[in-house]
DRENDO-1510 file (C-alpha; in Angstrom, 1 decimal, always signed):
<recs>
REC; n; res; u; v; w
REC; 1; UNK; -27.5; +5.5; +15.4 .
REC; 2; UNK; -25.2; +2.8; +14.0 .
REC; 3; UNK; -23.9; -0.5; +15.3 .
REC; 4; UNK; -20.1; +0.0; +15.4 .
REC; 5; UNK; -17.5; -2.6; +16.2 .
REC; 6; UNK; -14.2; -1.1; +17.3 .
REC; 7; UNK; -11.4; -3.6; +16.8 .
REC; 8; UNK; -8.5; -2.8; +19.1 .
REC; 9; UNK; -8.3; -1.4; +22.6 .
REC; 10; UNK; -5.1; +0.6; +22.5 .
REC; 11; UNK; -5.3; +4.3; +23.4 .
REC; 12; UNK; -6.9; +5.3; +20.0 .
REC; 13; UNK; -9.3; +2.4; +19.8 .
REC; 14; UNK; -10.5; +3.0; +23.4 .
REC; 15; UNK; -10.9; +6.8; +22.7 .
REC; 16; UNK; -12.9; +6.1; +19.6 .
REC; 17; UNK; -15.2; +3.7; +21.5 .
REC; 18; UNK; -15.8; +6.4; +24.1 .
REC; 19; UNK; -16.4; +9.1; +21.4 .
REC; 20; UNK; -18.7; +7.0; +19.3 .
REC; 21; UNK; -20.8; +6.2; +22.4 .
REC; 22; UNK; -21.1; +9.9; +23.1 .
REC; 23; UNK; -22.4; +10.3; +19.6 .
REC; 24; UNK; -25.1; +7.8; +20.6 .
REC; 25; UNK; -24.0; +4.9; +18.5 .
REC; 26; UNK; -24.2; +1.3; +19.8 .
REC; 27; UNK; -20.5; +0.5; +20.4 .
REC; 28; UNK; -18.8; -2.8; +20.9 .
REC; 29; UNK; -15.0; -2.9; +21.7 .
REC; 30; UNK; -12.8; -5.9; +20.9 .
REC; 31; UNK; -9.9; -6.4; +23.3 .
REC; 32; UNK; -7.2; -8.8; +22.2 .
REC; 33; UNK; -6.4; -10.1; +25.8 .
REC; 34; UNK; -9.2; -11.6; +27.8 .
REC; 35; UNK; -7.7; -10.5; +31.1 .
REC; 36; UNK; -7.6; -6.8; +29.9 .
REC; 37; UNK; -11.2; -7.1; +28.6 .
REC; 38; UNK; -12.3; -8.4; +32.1 .
REC; 39; UNK; -10.5; -5.5; +33.8 .
REC; 40; UNK; -12.1; -2.9; +31.5 .
REC; 41; UNK; -15.6; -4.4; +32.2 .
REC; 42; UNK; -15.0; -4.4; +35.9 .
REC; 43; UNK; -13.3; -1.0; +36.2 .
REC; 44; UNK; -14.9; +0.7; +33.2 .
REC; 45; UNK; -11.5; +2.1; +32.4 .
REC; 46; UNK; -8.5; +1.1; +30.2 .
REC; 47; UNK; -5.8; +1.6; +32.8 .
REC; 48; UNK; -3.1; +0.3; +30.5 .
REC; 49; UNK; -3.6; +2.4; +27.5 .
REC; 50; UNK; -6.0; +5.3; +28.3 .
REC; 51; UNK; -6.1; +5.7; +32.1 .
REC; 52; UNK; -8.4; +8.2; +33.9 .
REC; 53; UNK; -10.9; +8.1; +30.9 .
REC; 54; UNK; -14.1; +6.4; +32.0 .
REC; 55; UNK; -15.6; +4.0; +29.5 .
REC; 56; UNK; -19.5; +4.2; +29.6 .
REC; 57; UNK; -21.4; +1.1; +30.7 .
REC; 58; UNK; -23.2; +1.2; +27.4 .
REC; 59; UNK; -19.9; +0.2; +25.6 .
REC; 60; UNK; -19.9; -3.6; +25.2 .
REC; 61; UNK; -16.4; -5.0; +25.9 .
REC; 62; UNK; -15.3; -8.5; +24.9 .
REC; 63; UNK; -12.3; -10.5; +23.6 .
REC; 64; UNK; -14.7; -12.7; +21.6 .
REC; 65; UNK; -14.8; -11.6; +17.9 .
REC; 66; UNK; -18.2; -13.1; +17.2 .
REC; 67; UNK; -19.8; -11.2; +20.1 .
REC; 68; UNK; -18.3; -7.9; +19.1 .
REC; 69; UNK; -19.0; -8.3; +15.4 .
REC; 70; UNK; -22.6; -9.5; +15.7 .
REC; 71; UNK; -24.9; -7.3; +13.6 .
REC; 72; UNK; -22.2; -4.6; +13.2 .
REC; 73; UNK; -22.8; -2.1; +10.4 .
REC; 74; UNK; -19.4; -0.4; +10.7 .
REC; 75; UNK; -16.1; -2.2; +11.6 .
REC; 76; UNK; -13.5; +0.2; +12.8 .
REC; 77; UNK; -10.0; -1.3; +12.7 .
REC; 78; UNK; -7.7; +0.3; +15.3 .
REC; 79; UNK; -4.7; -2.0; +15.9 .
REC; 80; UNK; -1.0; -2.1; +15.2 .
REC; 81; UNK; -0.3; -2.5; +11.6 .
REC; 82; UNK; +1.7; -5.8; +12.0 .
REC; 83; UNK; -1.4; -7.5; +13.5 .
REC; 84; UNK; -4.1; -6.4; +11.0 .
REC; 85; UNK; -3.8; -9.3; +8.6 .
REC; 86; UNK; -3.8; -12.0; +11.4 .
REC; 87; UNK; -6.7; -10.4; +13.2 .
REC; 88; UNK; -8.9; -10.0; +10.1 .
REC; 89; UNK; -8.1; -13.6; +9.2 .
REC; 90; UNK; -9.4; -14.8; +12.5 .
REC; 91; UNK; -12.5; -12.6; +12.3 .
REC; 92; UNK; -13.3; -13.3; +8.7 .
REC; 93; UNK; -16.0; -16.0; +9.5 .
REC; 94; UNK; -17.9; -13.3; +11.3 .
REC; 95; UNK; -17.6; -10.5; +8.8 .
REC; 96; UNK; -20.4; -9.7; +6.3 .
REC; 97; UNK; -20.3; -8.2; +2.9 .
REC; 98; UNK; -22.7; -5.4; +3.8 .
REC; 99; UNK; -20.4; -4.1; +6.6 .
REC; 100; UNK; -18.4; -0.9; +6.0 .
REC; 101; UNK; -14.7; -1.3; +7.0 .
REC; 102; UNK; -12.8; +1.8; +8.3 .
REC; 103; UNK; -9.0; +1.6; +8.9 .
REC; 104; UNK; -7.7; +3.9; +11.6 .
REC; 105; UNK; -4.3; +2.2; +11.6 .
REC; 106; UNK; -1.3; +4.2; +10.4 .
REC; 107; UNK; +1.2; +1.8; +8.9 .
REC; 108; UNK; +2.5; -0.2; +6.0 .
REC; 109; UNK; +2.7; -4.0; +6.1 .
REC; 110; UNK; +6.4; -4.9; +6.2 .
REC; 111; UNK; +6.3; -8.1; +4.0 .
REC; 112; UNK; +3.7; -7.1; +1.3 .
REC; 113; UNK; +4.3; -3.3; +1.5 .
REC; 114; UNK; +0.5; -3.0; +1.4 .
REC; 115; UNK; -1.5; -0.1; +2.9 .
REC; 116; UNK; -3.9; -1.2; +5.6 .
REC; 117; UNK; -7.0; -1.0; +3.4 .
REC; 118; UNK; -5.2; -3.2; +0.9 .
REC; 119; UNK; -4.5; -5.7; +3.6 .
REC; 120; UNK; -8.1; -5.8; +4.7 .
REC; 121; UNK; -9.3; -6.1; +1.1 .
REC; 122; UNK; -6.7; -8.9; +0.5 .
REC; 123; UNK; -8.0; -10.9; +3.5 .
REC; 124; UNK; -11.7; -10.4; +2.6 .
REC; 125; UNK; -11.2; -11.1; -1.1 .
REC; 126; UNK; -13.7; -10.5; -3.9 .
REC; 127; UNK; -16.0; -8.7; -4.3 .
REC; 128; UNK; -14.2; -5.8; -2.6 .
REC; 129; UNK; -15.9; -4.5; +0.6 .
REC; 130; UNK; -16.7; -0.9; +1.3 .
REC; 131; UNK; -13.5; +0.6; +2.6 .
REC; 132; UNK; -12.5; +3.9; +4.1 .
REC; 133; UNK; -9.6; +5.4; +6.1 .
REC; 134; UNK; -9.8; +7.5; +9.2 .
REC; 135; UNK; -6.7; +9.8; +9.8 .
REC; 136; UNK; -5.5; +13.2; +10.7 .
REC; 137; UNK; -4.0; +15.0; +13.7 .
REC; 138; UNK; -5.7; +13.5; +16.7 .
REC; 139; UNK; -4.2; +12.4; +20.0 .
REC; 140; UNK; -6.5; +10.0; +21.9 .
REC; 141; UNK; -6.4; +11.8; +25.3 .
REC; 142; UNK; -7.1; +15.2; +23.8 .
REC; 143; UNK; -10.1; +14.0; +21.8 .
REC; 144; UNK; -11.6; +12.2; +24.8 .
REC; 145; UNK; -11.0; +15.4; +26.8 .
REC; 146; UNK; -13.2; +17.3; +24.4 .
REC; 147; UNK; -10.5; +19.3; +22.6 .
REC; 148; UNK; -11.8; +20.5; +19.2 .
REC; 149; UNK; -10.3; +18.1; +16.7 .
REC; 150; UNK; -10.4; +17.9; +12.9 .
REC; 151; UNK; -10.0; +14.5; +11.1 .
REC; 152; UNK; -10.3; +13.2; +7.6 .
REC; 153; UNK; -12.3; +10.2; +6.2 .
REC; 154; UNK; -11.1; +9.0; +2.8 .
REC; 155; UNK; -12.9; +6.6; +0.5 .
REC; 156; UNK; -13.1; +6.1; -3.2 .
REC; 157; UNK; -16.9; +5.8; -2.8 .
REC; 158; UNK; -18.5; +9.1; -2.1 .
REC; 159; UNK; -21.6; +7.5; -0.6 .
REC; 160; UNK; -19.5; +5.6; +1.9 .
REC; 161; UNK; -17.4; +8.7; +2.9 .
REC; 162; UNK; -20.4; +10.9; +3.3 .
REC; 163; UNK; -22.3; +8.4; +5.4 .
REC; 164; UNK; -19.2; +8.0; +7.7 .
REC; 165; UNK; -18.8; +11.8; +7.8 .
REC; 166; UNK; -22.3; +12.1; +9.2 .
REC; 167; UNK; -21.9; +9.3; +11.7 .
REC; 168; UNK; -18.4; +10.4; +13.0 .
REC; 169; UNK; -19.2; +14.1; +13.4 .
REC; 170; UNK; -19.7; +15.8; +16.8 .
REC; 171; UNK; -19.6; +19.1; +18.5 .
REC; 172; UNK; -15.8; +18.9; +19.1 .
REC; 173; UNK; -15.1; +16.5; +16.2 .
REC; 174; UNK; -15.1; +18.0; +12.7 .
REC; 175; UNK; -14.8; +15.5; +9.9 .
REC; 176; UNK; -13.8; +16.2; +6.4 .
REC; 177; UNK; -14.0; +13.8; +3.4 .
REC; 178; UNK; -11.4; +13.0; +0.8 .
REC; 179; UNK; -11.2; +10.6; -2.2 .
REC; 180; UNK; -7.5; +10.2; -2.1 .
REC; 181; UNK; -7.1; +6.9; -0.1 .
REC; 182; UNK; -3.5; +6.4; -1.2 .
REC; 183; UNK; -2.4; +9.9; +0.0 .
REC; 184; UNK; -4.3; +9.8; +3.3 .
REC; 185; UNK; -2.9; +6.3; +4.2 .
REC; 186; UNK; +0.7; +7.0; +3.1 .
REC; 187; UNK; +0.7; +10.4; +4.7 .
REC; 188; UNK; -0.6; +9.0; +8.0 .
REC; 189; UNK; +1.9; +6.1; +8.0 .
REC; 190; UNK; +5.1; +7.9; +6.9 .
REC; 191; UNK; +4.7; +10.9; +9.1 .
REC; 192; UNK; +5.7; +8.6; +12.0 .
REC; 193; UNK; +9.1; +8.0; +10.4 .
REC; 194; UNK; +9.7; +11.8; +10.1 .
REC; 195; UNK; +8.4; +12.2; +13.7 .
REC; 196; UNK; +11.2; +9.8; +15.0 .
REC; 197; UNK; +13.7; +12.0; +13.1 .
REC; 198; UNK; +12.2; +15.1; +14.7 .
REC; 199; UNK; +12.7; +13.5; +18.1 .
REC; 200; UNK; +16.3; +12.7; +17.2 .
REC; 201; UNK; +16.9; +16.4; +16.4 .
REC; 202; UNK; +15.5; +17.3; +19.8 .
REC; 203; UNK; +17.5; +14.6; +21.6 .
REC; 204; UNK; +20.7; +15.9; +19.9 .
REC; 205; UNK; +19.9; +19.3; +21.4 .
REC; 206; UNK; +19.1; +21.2; +18.3 .
REC; 207; UNK; +16.4; +23.9; +18.1 .
REC; 208; UNK; +13.6; +25.3; +16.0 .
REC; 209; UNK; +15.6; +25.9; +12.8 .
REC; 210; UNK; +16.6; +22.3; +12.5 .
REC; 211; UNK; +13.1; +21.0; +13.3 .
REC; 212; UNK; +11.4; +23.3; +10.8 .
REC; 213; UNK; +13.8; +22.3; +8.1 .
REC; 214; UNK; +13.3; +18.6; +8.9 .
REC; 215; UNK; +9.5; +18.9; +8.9 .
REC; 216; UNK; +9.5; +20.7; +5.6 .
REC; 217; UNK; +11.9; +18.3; +3.8 .
REC; 218; UNK; +10.1; +15.4; +5.4 .
REC; 219; UNK; +6.8; +16.6; +3.9 .
REC; 220; UNK; +8.6; +16.8; +0.5 .
REC; 221; UNK; +9.7; +13.1; +0.9 .
REC; 222; UNK; +6.2; +11.9; +1.8 .
REC; 223; UNK; +4.7; +13.9; -1.1 .
REC; 224; UNK; +7.2; +12.3; -3.6 .
REC; 225; UNK; +6.2; +8.9; -2.4 .
REC; 226; UNK; +2.4; +9.6; -2.4 .
REC; 227; UNK; +2.5; +10.9; -6.0 .
REC; 228; UNK; +4.7; +8.1; -7.2 .
REC; 229; UNK; +2.1; +5.6; -5.9 .
REC; 230; UNK; -0.8; +7.4; -7.5 .
REC; 231; UNK; -1.9; +9.7; -4.7 .
REC; 232; UNK; -2.4; +13.5; -4.9 .
REC; 233; UNK; +0.2; +16.1; -3.8 .
REC; 234; UNK; -2.5; +18.4; -2.5 .
REC; 235; UNK; -3.6; +15.8; +0.1 .
REC; 236; UNK; -0.2; +16.4; +1.8 .
REC; 237; UNK; -1.3; +20.0; +2.4 .
REC; 238; UNK; -4.2; +18.8; +4.4 .
REC; 239; UNK; -5.0; +17.0; +7.7 .
REC; 240; UNK; -3.5; +13.6; +6.8 .
REC; 241; UNK; -0.3; +15.3; +5.5 .
REC; 242; UNK; +0.9; +18.6; +7.0 .
REC; 243; UNK; -1.6; +18.5; +9.9 .
REC; 244; UNK; -0.6; +15.1; +11.2 .
REC; 245; UNK; +3.1; +15.6; +10.5 .
REC; 246; UNK; +3.3; +18.8; +12.5 .
REC; 247; UNK; +1.4; +17.3; +15.4 .
REC; 248; UNK; +3.5; +14.1; +15.6 .
REC; 249; UNK; +6.8; +15.9; +15.1 .
REC; 250; UNK; +6.2; +18.6; +17.8 .
REC; 251; UNK; +4.0; +17.3; +20.6 .
REC; 252; UNK; +5.0; +15.7; +23.8 .
REC; 253; UNK; +2.3; +13.1; +23.5 .
REC; 254; UNK; +3.9; +11.7; +20.3 .
REC; 255; UNK; +5.2; +8.2; +20.9 .
REC; 256; UNK; +7.3; +8.2; +17.8 .
REC; 257; UNK; +8.9; +11.6; +18.7 .
REC; 258; UNK; +9.7; +10.2; +22.1 .
REC; 259; UNK; +11.5; +7.3; +20.6 .
REC; 260; UNK; +13.6; +9.7; +18.5 .
REC; 261; UNK; +14.4; +11.9; +21.5 .
REC; 262; UNK; +15.8; +8.9; +23.3 .
REC; 263; UNK; +17.8; +7.8; +20.3 .
REC; 264; UNK; +19.3; +11.3; +20.0 .
REC; 265; UNK; +20.3; +11.1; +23.7 .
REC; 266; UNK; +22.2; +7.9; +23.0 .
REC; 267; UNK; +19.9; +5.1; +24.0 .
REC; 268; UNK; +19.7; +1.9; +22.0 .
REC; 269; UNK; +16.4; +1.1; +20.3 .
REC; 270; UNK; +15.9; -2.1; +22.3 .
REC; 271; UNK; +16.3; -0.2; +25.5 .
REC; 272; UNK; +13.7; +2.3; +24.3 .
REC; 273; UNK; +10.9; +0.1; +22.9 .
REC; 274; UNK; +11.3; -2.8; +25.4 .
REC; 275; UNK; +9.4; -1.0; +28.2 .
REC; 276; UNK; +6.8; +0.6; +25.9 .
REC; 277; UNK; +3.2; -0.6; +26.3 .
REC; 278; UNK; +2.0; +1.2; +23.2 .
REC; 279; UNK; +3.4; +0.7; +19.7 .
REC; 280; UNK; +5.6; +3.4; +18.0 .
REC; 281; UNK; +4.5; +2.6; +14.5 .
REC; 282; UNK; +7.3; +4.6; +12.9 .
REC; 283; UNK; +9.9; +2.0; +13.8 .
REC; 284; UNK; +8.4; -0.8; +11.6 .
REC; 285; UNK; +7.2; +1.7; +9.1 .
REC; 286; UNK; +10.7; +3.0; +8.5 .
REC; 287; UNK; +11.6; -0.4; +7.0 .
REC; 288; UNK; +8.5; -0.8; +4.9 .
REC; 289; UNK; +8.7; +2.9; +3.7 .
REC; 290; UNK; +12.2; +2.5; +2.5 .
REC; 291; UNK; +11.4; -0.7; +0.7 .
REC; 292; UNK; +8.3; +0.9; -0.9 .
REC; 293; UNK; +10.3; +3.9; -2.0 .
REC; 294; UNK; +12.9; +1.6; -3.6 .
REC; 295; UNK; +10.2; -0.2; -5.5 .
REC; 296; UNK; +8.7; +3.1; -6.7 .
REC; 297; UNK; +12.0; +4.7; -7.5 .
REC; 298; UNK; +11.6; +7.5; -5.0 .
REC; 299; UNK; +14.5; +9.2; -3.2 .
REC; 300; UNK; +13.8; +9.6; +0.6 .
REC; 301; UNK; +17.1; +10.7; +2.3 .
REC; 302; UNK; +15.6; +11.3; +5.8 .
REC; 303; UNK; +13.9; +7.9; +5.8 .
REC; 304; UNK; +17.2; +6.3; +4.6 .
REC; 305; UNK; +19.1; +7.9; +7.5 .
REC; 306; UNK; +16.4; +6.8; +10.0 .
REC; 307; UNK; +16.7; +3.3; +8.7 .
REC; 308; UNK; +20.5; +3.5; +9.3 .
REC; 309; UNK; +20.0; +4.7; +12.9 .
REC; 310; UNK; +17.3; +2.2; +13.8 .
REC; 311; UNK; +18.6; -1.0; +12.1 .
REC; 312; UNK; +22.2; -0.5; +11.2 .
REC; 313; UNK; +23.5; +1.2; +14.4 .
REC; 314; UNK; +24.5; +4.5; +12.8 .
REC; 315; UNK; +25.0; +7.3; +15.2 .
REC; 316; UNK; +22.3; +10.1; +15.1 .
REC; 317; UNK; +24.9; +12.8; +14.8 .
REC; 318; UNK; +26.6; +11.1; +11.9 .
REC; 319; UNK; +23.1; +10.6; +10.2 .
REC; 320; UNK; +22.4; +14.3; +10.5 .
REC; 321; UNK; +25.7; +15.2; +9.1 .
REC; 322; UNK; +25.1; +12.9; +6.1 .
REC; 323; UNK; +21.9; +14.8; +5.4 .
REC; 324; UNK; +23.6; +18.2; +5.7 .
REC; 325; UNK; +26.4; +17.2; +3.4 .
REC; 326; UNK; +24.3; +15.8; +0.6 .
REC; 327; UNK; +24.8; +17.2; -2.9 .
REC; 328; UNK; +23.5; +20.7; -3.2 .
REC; 329; UNK; +20.3; +21.1; -5.3 .
REC; 330; UNK; +17.3; +23.3; -5.9 .
REC; 331; UNK; +14.3; +23.1; -3.7 .
</recs>
């Protein structure tokens, strides 16, 4: 049994708190808004982000960082990418060097273009803490419901990844290890960009041919960026690459795909994201991915067209035509 602090009470953070409690860990859940924390304590359910999924009484819930982090051995970061730096800065006085930090956030910081483990390490400073990444094809609702799910834990330190593998493994949760932190983080972040594009394809009324081509070429784009940044191409054939990409591009539960569907149907971005309670990470990640690709000298045509749709007002049909009319080349 480990003492685990889950930082972030969105759908995935709430699900992980429930799952970790089932695995007989001592779990504390940090909720950003005090009023939501009070509601969860009273109703033992996160009605805003994961309704109809009971949260056990044994899960401690609070909006106070010190209370949640007290004596924690593992700190699991599960929050929108644009909030990670600010939250860790606030929590820094309560963080200890012997804690293991696990990022389950799929994004790239817009200003610095850092991956989430880099952001955490940057806030905490030297000496570097024990860091890992949790990723893979996993929807919160399905994991809590007990659907067999495979995830990946990546760390450059084998002892850290194997310890986390043992602690985050259960009957319906199979955990694999990986040493390619760069590949796992970039794959998990950029697949959200391609998922929005997949939604656009659906919103425009196109079928399986178009979607299959988009997913395949999207995987190629992500792989190019991963390898340019020092990651491994083979990681993109695994859970954090192809697995997460296929799930997010095809499933009804995908928030990023849903944004794309509505874009393809002609809705404006502000009209789509305004009413959303949960964050569609791919919107912000499109901007940071394109900037990161530019810095690395990597061509990412699908990402470029998604940027044009999201931030420059280009019509989805014209963006698709631009992709189809690019210079012919070998695969």
